Backbone as CSV, one residue per row, in Angstrom:
resi,resn,N_x,N_y,N_z,CA_x,CA_y,CA_z,C_x,C_y,C_z
1,MET,32.576,-44.626,-15.073,33.455,-45.673,-14.430,33.588,-45.422,-12.906
2,ARG,33.239,-44.064,-12.547,33.159,-44.026,-11.229,32.034,-45.076,-10.506
3,LYS,30.818,-45.171,-10.990,29.972,-45.559,-10.616,30.616,-47.946,-10.359
4,GLU,31.012,-47.982,-10.953,31.343,-49.123,-11.254,32.470,-49.798,-10.048
5,LEU,33.270,-48.637,-9.826,34.173,-49.300,-8.492,33.515,-49.347,-7.482
6,LEU,34.310,-50.500,-6.488,34.099,-51.046,-5.678,34.604,-50.115,-4.382
7,PRO,34.123,-50.632,-3.656,34.540,-48.966,-2.254,36.265,-49.504,-1.830
8,GLY,36.790,-48.525,-1.739,38.645,-48.497,-1.729,39.312,-48.712,-3.042
9,GLU,38.533,-49.236,-4.121,38.947,-49.569,-5.454,39.577,-48.500,-6.372
10,GLN,40.785,-48.156,-7.074,41.295,-47.161,-7.780,41.468,-47.606,-9.132
11,VAL,41.078,-46.552,-10.391,41.680,-46.860,-11.624,43.106,-47.313,-11.910
12,LEU,44.097,-47.905,-11.966,45.279,-47.379,-12.646,45.630,-46.741,-13.781
13,THR,45.160,-47.471,-14.859,45.358,-47.475,-15.969,44.318,-47.898,-16.710
14,ILE,44.172,-47.465,-18.243,43.296,-47.432,-19.520,44.074,-46.898,-20.501
15,THR,43.662,-48.295,-21.451,44.551,-48.443,-23.048,43.354,-49.095,-23.699
16,ARG,43.785,-48.585,-24.991,43.321,-49.254,-26.085,44.101,-50.255,-26.912
17,GLN,43.003,-50.619,-27.488,44.443,-51.736,-28.602,45.389,-51.069,-29.385
18,GLN,46.182,-51.435,-29.622,47.083,-51.186,-30.159,46.735,-51.034,-32.068
19,ALA,46.900,-49.691,-32.151,46.357,-48.838,-33.669,47.256,-49.346,-34.719
20,ARG,47.445,-50.822,-34.867,48.132,-50.841,-36.139,47.103,-51.729,-37.090
21,SER,46.014,-51.839,-36.588,44.908,-52.287,-37.001,44.150,-51.195,-37.911
22,LEU,45.084,-49.768,-37.691,44.094,-48.780,-38.607,44.772,-48.514,-39.665
23,VAL,46.094,-49.427,-39.656,47.010,-48.633,-40.696,46.166,-48.908,-42.488
24,PHE,45.770,-49.889,-42.611,44.883,-49.973,-44.061,43.836,-49.291,-43.737
25,PRO,42.949,-48.759,-43.230,41.964,-47.984,-43.105,42.391,-46.758,-43.716
26,ALA,43.981,-46.236,-42.949,44.445,-44.802,-43.206,44.628,-44.739,-44.770
27,LEU,45.224,-46.029,-45.345,45.535,-45.618,-46.428,44.579,-45.359,-47.395
28,VAL,43.519,-46.524,-47.323,42.267,-46.376,-48.133,41.589,-44.931,-47.689
29,PHE,41.619,-44.472,-46.610,41.648,-43.234,-46.154,42.026,-41.951,-47.336
30,VAL,43.525,-41.880,-47.584,43.948,-41.452,-48.277,43.666,-41.204,-49.788
31,LEU,43.982,-42.420,-50.493,43.528,-43.204,-51.624,42.466,-43.249,-52.230
32,VAL,41.213,-43.591,-51.623,40.003,-43.579,-52.352,39.618,-42.359,-52.599
33,PRO,39.793,-41.004,-51.869,39.581,-39.497,-51.953,40.314,-39.160,-53.417
34,ALA,41.696,-39.368,-53.650,42.373,-39.328,-54.813,42.196,-40.072,-55.953
35,LEU,41.453,-41.379,-55.933,40.897,-41.804,-57.448,40.202,-41.394,-57.467
36,ALA,38.615,-40.842,-56.485,37.500,-40.085,-56.995,37.727,-39.013,-57.175
37,GLY,38.504,-38.219,-56.483,38.591,-37.006,-57.632,39.667,-37.412,-59.011
38,PHE,40.238,-37.862,-59.472,40.797,-38.475,-60.975,39.719,-38.793,-61.344
39,ALA,38.677,-39.860,-61.105,37.838,-40.255,-61.850,36.646,-39.286,-62.049
40,CYS,36.124,-38.208,-61.599,35.586,-37.416,-61.250,36.031,-36.236,-62.639
41,ALA,37.383,-36.130,-62.082,38.006,-35.180,-63.249,38.006,-35.711,-64.789
42,TRP,38.186,-37.442,-65.106,38.546,-38.165,-66.058,37.085,-37.566,-66.639
43,ILE,35.966,-38.076,-65.927,34.596,-38.160,-66.361,34.113,-36.630,-67.132
44,THR,34.324,-35.670,-66.200,33.698,-34.199,-66.445,34.627,-33.800,-67.779
45,LYS,35.572,-34.655,-67.879,36.428,-34.397,-69.491,35.700,-34.427,-70.918
46,GLY,34.735,-35.544,-70.606,34.156,-36.113,-71.594,34.933,-37.418,-72.093
47,ASN,35.546,-38.459,-71.424,36.266,-39.305,-71.648,35.425,-40.565,-71.569
48,PRO,34.261,-40.878,-70.747,33.235,-41.775,-71.208,32.620,-41.499,-72.455
49,GLN,32.301,-40.869,-73.376,31.311,-40.668,-74.291,32.564,-41.287,-75.860
50,ARG,33.792,-40.953,-75.186,34.745,-41.703,-76.176,35.033,-43.053,-75.986
51,LEU,34.567,-43.838,-75.182,34.467,-44.986,-74.448,33.176,-45.483,-74.922
52,ALA,31.822,-45.522,-75.045,31.076,-45.660,-74.942,29.994,-44.516,-75.473
53,PRO,29.812,-44.471,-76.741,29.115,-43.467,-77.634,27.860,-43.474,-77.207
54,PHE,27.014,-43.887,-76.843,25.622,-43.871,-76.185,25.742,-42.685,-75.341
55,ILE,26.811,-42.976,-74.768,26.712,-42.064,-72.967,27.031,-40.778,-73.543
56,THR,25.966,-39.766,-73.045,25.932,-38.403,-73.516,26.244,-37.177,-72.679
57,ALA,26.229,-36.014,-72.894,27.028,-35.153,-71.946,25.984,-34.761,-70.694
58,ALA,24.731,-35.365,-70.809,23.655,-35.297,-69.696,23.761,-36.487,-68.755
59,TRP,24.610,-37.177,-68.908,24.786,-38.558,-67.789,26.240,-37.815,-67.126
60,THR,27.001,-37.165,-67.304,28.296,-36.688,-66.489,27.624,-36.293,-64.907
61,PRO,26.595,-35.623,-64.836,26.145,-35.132,-63.266,26.150,-36.866,-62.525
62,TRP,25.276,-37.670,-62.986,24.974,-39.231,-62.602,26.112,-39.350,-62.376
63,LEU,27.499,-39.774,-63.342,28.610,-40.340,-63.292,29.296,-39.901,-62.093
64,VAL,29.207,-38.618,-61.957,30.318,-38.084,-61.072,29.482,-38.501,-60.021
65,GLY,28.428,-38.119,-59.526,27.745,-38.216,-58.347,27.526,-39.833,-57.715
66,ALA,27.669,-40.615,-58.923,27.970,-42.147,-58.519,29.225,-42.307,-58.231
67,CYS,29.992,-41.399,-58.560,31.643,-41.973,-58.428,31.880,-41.551,-56.809
68,LEU,31.241,-40.247,-56.804,31.217,-39.514,-55.131,30.820,-40.560,-54.057
69,GLY,29.709,-41.275,-54.445,28.630,-41.920,-53.421,29.535,-43.099,-53.418
70,MET,30.287,-43.778,-54.552,31.244,-45.302,-54.303,32.167,-44.477,-53.339
71,ALA,32.690,-43.567,-53.441,33.681,-43.696,-52.276,33.216,-42.809,-50.959
72,ALA,32.050,-42.344,-50.803,31.896,-42.048,-49.493,31.319,-43.456,-48.768
73,TRP,30.629,-44.255,-49.535,30.538,-45.734,-49.245,31.572,-46.406,-48.628
74,VAL,32.500,-46.392,-49.504,33.977,-47.066,-49.114,34.172,-46.913,-47.923
75,LEU,34.115,-45.185,-47.551,34.925,-44.449,-46.788,34.153,-44.785,-44.913
76,LEU,32.638,-44.605,-45.384,31.819,-44.721,-44.224,32.145,-46.280,-44.199
77,ALA,31.812,-47.519,-44.791,31.604,-48.876,-44.780,32.513,-49.367,-44.287
78,TYR,34.023,-49.170,-44.689,35.534,-49.587,-44.304,36.143,-48.818,-43.511
79,CYS,36.966,-47.510,-43.372,37.486,-46.753,-42.653,36.687,-46.450,-41.230
80,LEU,35.667,-45.894,-41.536,34.803,-45.712,-40.258,34.656,-46.977,-39.433
81,LYS,34.088,-47.609,-40.057,33.858,-49.014,-39.127,35.099,-49.476,-38.381
82,ARG,35.858,-49.656,-38.975,37.467,-49.830,-38.323,37.699,-48.881,-37.118
83,VAL,37.622,-47.610,-37.511,37.966,-46.717,-36.472,36.901,-46.575,-34.914
84,LEU,35.841,-47.473,-35.516,34.615,-47.219,-34.455,34.931,-48.546,-33.754
85,ARG,35.269,-49.426,-34.319,35.690,-50.968,-33.571,36.967,-50.624,-32.218
86,TRP,37.641,-50.143,-33.474,39.209,-50.136,-32.449,38.994,-48.777,-31.072
87,HIS,37.993,-48.327,-31.527,37.620,-47.280,-30.062,37.085,-47.813,-29.481
88,SER,36.530,-48.557,-29.743,35.102,-48.782,-28.892,35.834,-50.034,-28.022
89,VAL,37.169,-50.410,-27.765,37.831,-51.481,-27.069,38.558,-50.931,-26.085
90,ARG,38.372,-51.215,-24.703,39.320,-50.861,-23.831,39.527,-51.766,-22.540
91,TYR,40.650,-51.629,-22.138,41.359,-52.720,-21.239,41.641,-51.529,-19.939
92,ILE,40.764,-51.739,-18.813,41.065,-50.806,-17.951,41.183,-51.545,-16.456
93,LEU,42.597,-51.270,-15.848,43.255,-52.015,-14.621,42.760,-51.232,-13.464
94,THR,41.995,-51.827,-12.511,42.046,-51.011,-11.246,42.642,-51.873,-10.307
95,SER,42.616,-51.528,-8.888,43.476,-51.930,-8.032,43.444,-53.533,-7.560
96,ARG,41.766,-53.531,-8.108,41.349,-55.107,-8.046,41.094,-56.250,-8.915
97,ARG,40.977,-55.221,-10.414,40.258,-56.021,-11.434,40.958,-55.732,-12.618
98,VAL,40.872,-56.387,-13.493,41.110,-55.831,-15.402,39.702,-56.342,-15.871
99,LEU,39.333,-55.354,-16.495,38.315,-55.329,-17.488,38.278,-55.026,-18.698
100,ALA,37.400,-55.483,-19.327,37.680,-55.691,-21.113,36.561,-55.071,-21.085
101,LYS,36.366,-54.113,-22.313,34.940,-53.659,-22.789,34.814,-53.221,-24.294
102,SER,34.209,-53.684,-25.228,34.094,-53.612,-26.433,32.986,-53.202,-26.905
103,GLY,32.418,-53.060,-28.365,31.687,-52.623,-28.841,30.778,-51.308,-28.054
104,MET,30.165,-50.969,-29.490,29.192,-49.661,-29.341,28.118,-49.773,-29.067
105,PHE,27.352,-50.572,-30.116,25.608,-50.986,-30.097,25.301,-52.117,-28.903
106,ARG,26.416,-53.228,-29.491,26.001,-54.194,-29.028,27.395,-54.601,-28.024
107,ARG,27.599,-54.249,-26.827,28.774,-53.957,-25.914,28.736,-55.763,-25.659
108,GLY,29.998,-55.377,-25.154,30.773,-56.872,-24.412,31.321,-56.533,-23.290
109,GLU,31.133,-56.902,-22.392,32.284,-56.521,-20.987,32.492,-57.750,-20.418
110,TRP,33.499,-58.475,-20.448,34.141,-59.356,-18.945,35.389,-58.753,-18.207
111,GLN,35.326,-59.065,-16.582,36.265,-58.134,-15.565,36.414,-59.572,-15.360
112,VAL,37.705,-59.841,-14.588,38.415,-60.823,-13.781,39.429,-60.365,-12.637
113,SER,38.681,-60.558,-11.308,39.169,-60.346,-10.232,40.523,-60.435,-9.832
114,LEU,41.727,-59.779,-9.585,43.179,-59.776,-9.396,43.729,-61.062,-8.751
115,MET,42.644,-61.338,-7.746,42.810,-62.418,-6.466,42.951,-63.827,-7.260
116,ALA,41.953,-63.994,-8.517,41.536,-65.245,-8.949,42.335,-65.725,-10.391
117,VAL,43.875,-64.598,-10.527,44.689,-64.581,-11.615,45.977,-65.420,-10.669
118,ARG,46.437,-66.722,-11.438,46.944,-67.275,-11.209,48.224,-66.974,-11.610
119,ASN,48.332,-66.655,-13.182,49.616,-66.454,-13.671,49.143,-65.389,-15.157
120,VAL,50.283,-64.767,-15.482,50.303,-63.312,-16.461,50.953,-63.867,-17.381
121,GLY,50.274,-64.089,-18.989,51.438,-64.479,-19.761,51.594,-63.382,-20.898
122,ILE,52.479,-63.644,-21.461,52.475,-62.604,-22.961,52.858,-63.160,-23.757
123,GLU,52.118,-62.950,-25.464,52.280,-64.025,-26.581,52.332,-62.755,-27.299
124,GLN,53.663,-62.465,-28.218,53.954,-61.604,-29.248,54.098,-61.808,-30.366
125,GLY,53.891,-61.826,-31.466,54.314,-62.231,-33.078,55.534,-61.012,-33.212
126,MET,56.068,-61.344,-34.609,56.880,-60.766,-35.313,56.848,-58.940,-34.964
127,ILE,55.278,-58.542,-35.556,55.029,-57.428,-35.664,54.486,-56.866,-34.471
128,GLN,54.118,-57.426,-33.830,53.836,-56.881,-32.281,54.995,-56.597,-31.816
129,ARG,55.879,-57.763,-31.842,57.590,-57.010,-30.889,57.745,-56.073,-31.199
130,SER,57.780,-55.500,-32.663,58.304,-54.831,-33.420,57.791,-53.266,-32.921
131,LEU,56.703,-53.427,-32.427,55.631,-52.067,-32.301,55.357,-52.480,-30.841
132,ARG,56.132,-53.162,-29.769,56.275,-53.074,-28.357,54.497,-53.310,-27.762
133,SER,54.165,-53.965,-28.738,52.622,-54.774,-27.817,52.478,-56.049,-27.968
134,GLY,51.550,-56.824,-27.824,51.186,-58.044,-27.617,49.854,-58.423,-26.881
135,ASN,49.772,-60.099,-27.096,48.017,-60.591,-26.084,48.747,-60.615,-25.098
136,ILE,48.156,-60.256,-23.532,48.044,-60.649,-22.326,47.094,-62.167,-22.259
137,SER,47.528,-62.905,-21.650,46.886,-63.711,-21.057,46.590,-64.036,-19.568
138,LEU,45.177,-64.034,-19.347,45.306,-63.938,-17.662,44.827,-65.416,-17.421
139,ASP,45.303,-66.509,-16.164,45.123,-67.598,-16.420,44.708,-67.685,-14.609
140,THR,43.129,-67.924,-14.803,42.689,-67.915,-13.760,42.311,-69.168,-12.719
141,GLY,43.063,-70.524,-13.715,42.812,-71.877,-13.286,41.857,-72.929,-13.811
142,HIS,40.565,-72.835,-13.118,39.320,-73.505,-13.621,38.646,-72.744,-14.261
143,SER,38.560,-71.460,-14.210,37.703,-70.260,-15.068,37.973,-70.212,-16.153
144,GLY,39.316,-70.455,-16.657,39.740,-70.337,-17.924,40.630,-69.462,-17.905
145,ILE,41.181,-68.805,-19.329,42.058,-68.337,-19.604,41.485,-66.506,-20.367
146,TYR,41.926,-65.672,-19.861,41.180,-64.054,-20.169,42.857,-63.806,-21.648
147,LEU,41.954,-63.327,-22.445,42.702,-62.824,-23.408,42.537,-61.280,-23.580
148,LEU,43.904,-60.579,-23.246,43.718,-59.205,-23.784,44.515,-58.998,-24.993
149,LYS,44.183,-58.571,-26.243,44.166,-58.903,-27.654,45.230,-57.283,-28.028
150,ASP,46.422,-57.589,-28.562,46.876,-56.193,-29.371,47.359,-55.283,-27.922
151,VAL,47.861,-55.386,-27.070,48.256,-54.325,-25.655,49.047,-53.667,-26.121
152,PRO,49.287,-52.173,-25.995,50.352,-51.509,-26.349,51.401,-51.743,-25.230
153,GLU,52.105,-51.231,-25.780,53.650,-51.216,-24.277,52.884,-52.642,-23.427
154,VAL,52.709,-53.601,-23.877,52.662,-54.743,-23.430,53.473,-55.145,-22.018
155,GLY,54.732,-54.978,-22.204,55.387,-55.237,-21.121,55.431,-54.364,-19.680
156,LYS,54.617,-53.104,-19.935,54.510,-52.276,-18.505,53.234,-52.435,-17.849
157,PHE,52.145,-52.830,-19.359,51.119,-53.181,-18.729,50.824,-54.700,-17.690
158,ARG,51.764,-55.385,-18.406,51.826,-56.772,-17.393,52.539,-56.265,-15.776
159,GLY,53.707,-55.041,-15.956,53.887,-54.634,-14.554,53.168,-54.475,-13.882
160,PHE,52.364,-53.448,-14.532,51.332,-52.810,-13.933,50.226,-54.026,-12.892
161,ILE,49.992,-54.940,-13.710,48.996,-55.907,-13.558,49.910,-56.781,-12.058
162,LEU,50.963,-57.114,-12.328,51.779,-57.808,-11.659,51.678,-56.893,-10.145
163,ASP,52.266,-55.739,-9.966,52.305,-54.750,-9.249,50.960,-54.833,-8.376
164,ALA,49.540,-54.437,-8.850,48.064,-54.337,-8.380,48.289,-55.736,-8.387
165,MET,48.889,-56.869,-8.382,48.384,-58.249,-7.798,49.232,-58.860,-6.197
166,ASP,50.358,-57.529,-6.296,51.692,-57.935,-5.036,51.102,-57.062,-3.983
167,GLN,49.982,-55.806,-4.338,49.401,-54.749,-3.338,48.144,-55.014,-2.917
168,LEU,47.590,-56.262,-3.333,46.350,-56.908,-2.968,46.565,-57.282,-1.500
169,PRO,45.633,-56.630,-0.663,45.491,-57.175,0.702,44.935,-59.276,0.787
170,ARG,46.213,-59.213,1.533,45.712,-60.570,1.450,44.654,-60.831,2.768
171,GLY,43.818,-62.279,2.346,42.942,-62.715,3.308,42.021,-61.617,3.029
172,GLU,41.452,-60.969,1.631,40.326,-60.243,1.465,39.772,-60.434,0.274
173,VAL,38.391,-60.760,-0.109,37.660,-60.826,-1.176,37.315,-59.730,-1.986
174,LEU,36.649,-59.976,-3.078,36.718,-58.853,-4.209,35.680,-57.679,-3.218
175,GLU,34.371,-58.429,-2.736,33.777,-57.242,-2.099,34.185,-56.566,-1.027
176,GLY,35.486,-56.730,-0.520,36.355,-56.044,0.650,36.200,-56.846,1.765
177,GLU,35.086,-57.768,2.092,34.987,-58.658,3.368,36.114,-59.656,3.862
178,VAL,36.603,-59.326,4.925,37.676,-59.936,5.301,37.250,-61.502,5.817
179,VAL,37.936,-62.875,4.918,37.332,-64.423,5.164,37.845,-64.265,6.549
180,PRO,37.381,-64.883,7.443,37.442,-65.088,9.302,38.266,-66.567,8.637
181,ASP,39.634,-66.729,9.342,40.074,-67.879,9.621,39.183,-68.869,10.482
182,ILE,39.491,-70.435,9.490,38.473,-71.654,10.161,39.109,-72.190,11.039
183,ASP,38.430,-72.753,12.425,39.105,-73.412,13.224,38.831,-75.037,13.108
184,VAL,39.610,-75.959,12.754,39.405,-76.950,12.113,39.453,-78.028,13.451
185,SER,40.021,-77.558,14.197,40.057,-78.419,15.632,38.349,-79.117,16.031
186,GLY,37.767,-78.514,15.800,36.342,-78.644,16.600,35.648,-79.497,15.352
187,LEU,36.231,-80.080,14.195,35.208,-80.404,13.292,35.347,-82.162,13.615
188,PRO,34.255,-82.828,12.835,34.038,-84.400,13.510,35.374,-84.980,12.426
189,TRP,35.772,-84.748,11.542,36.773,-85.437,10.646,38.129,-85.142,10.754
190,GLU,39.197,-85.744,10.265,40.287,-85.507,10.799,40.796,-84.755,8.945
191,VAL,41.542,-83.374,9.234,41.887,-82.295,7.827,43.539,-83.178,7.492
192,ARG,43.932,-83.499,6.272,45.305,-83.836,6.110,45.438,-82.952,4.605
193,GLU,46.520,-83.093,4.683,47.137,-82.363,3.555,47.472,-83.072,2.433
194,GLY,47.059,-83.292,1.151,47.510,-84.164,0.190,47.347,-85.616,0.563
195,GLY,47.752,-86.258,-0.542,47.766,-87.862,0.213,46.465,-88.458,-0.333
196,ARG,46.646,-89.749,-0.149,45.082,-90.404,-0.494,44.747,-90.914,0.828
197,ASP,42.836,-90.657,0.965,42.216,-91.075,1.871,42.133,-92.482,2.089
198,GLU,42.782,-92.956,3.334,42.648,-94.167,3.637,41.906,-94.621,4.524
199,ARG,40.861,-94.292,4.434,39.508,-94.883,4.813,38.875,-95.714,4.412
């Protein structure tokens, strides 16, 4: 992250998504090995031979191996996949930008300058409210709305964003160059605020 920082920019906080998406993978991670152990014990006691007479004792290692293989496949394809997906999402707040990074093999990233943000909103479902998490929407006007999903401690994170926006130097753009004031007195047309053009 240090290489990506602009001159004078500081990292304020880094967070991941709320871990509630890992509840079902955690349950599966506990239940699948227990069920696989029960199935292996059931197979080694000779119960398959009672159900199907054509199954002999020579099939036992193959059936146990198939049972363990299915359990490993579920753990890798379901549990590990979701843990890696959760682990790959990061929300980074710096003194000038909000960055969202996701993905391990196919990386996705977007960033919003705090100077472009007009409104910071929070949306929470019932479960999110009980876990103090939520979605933060960053309204940038014409560019659109950017969404940070399932941010833990959503109220604090929004407070950090608002504090960082208050600390931004006025009249400064993202690269750190001051925009000079434009003298409009020498322009060949009259500058008016609002209203219709009556020419």
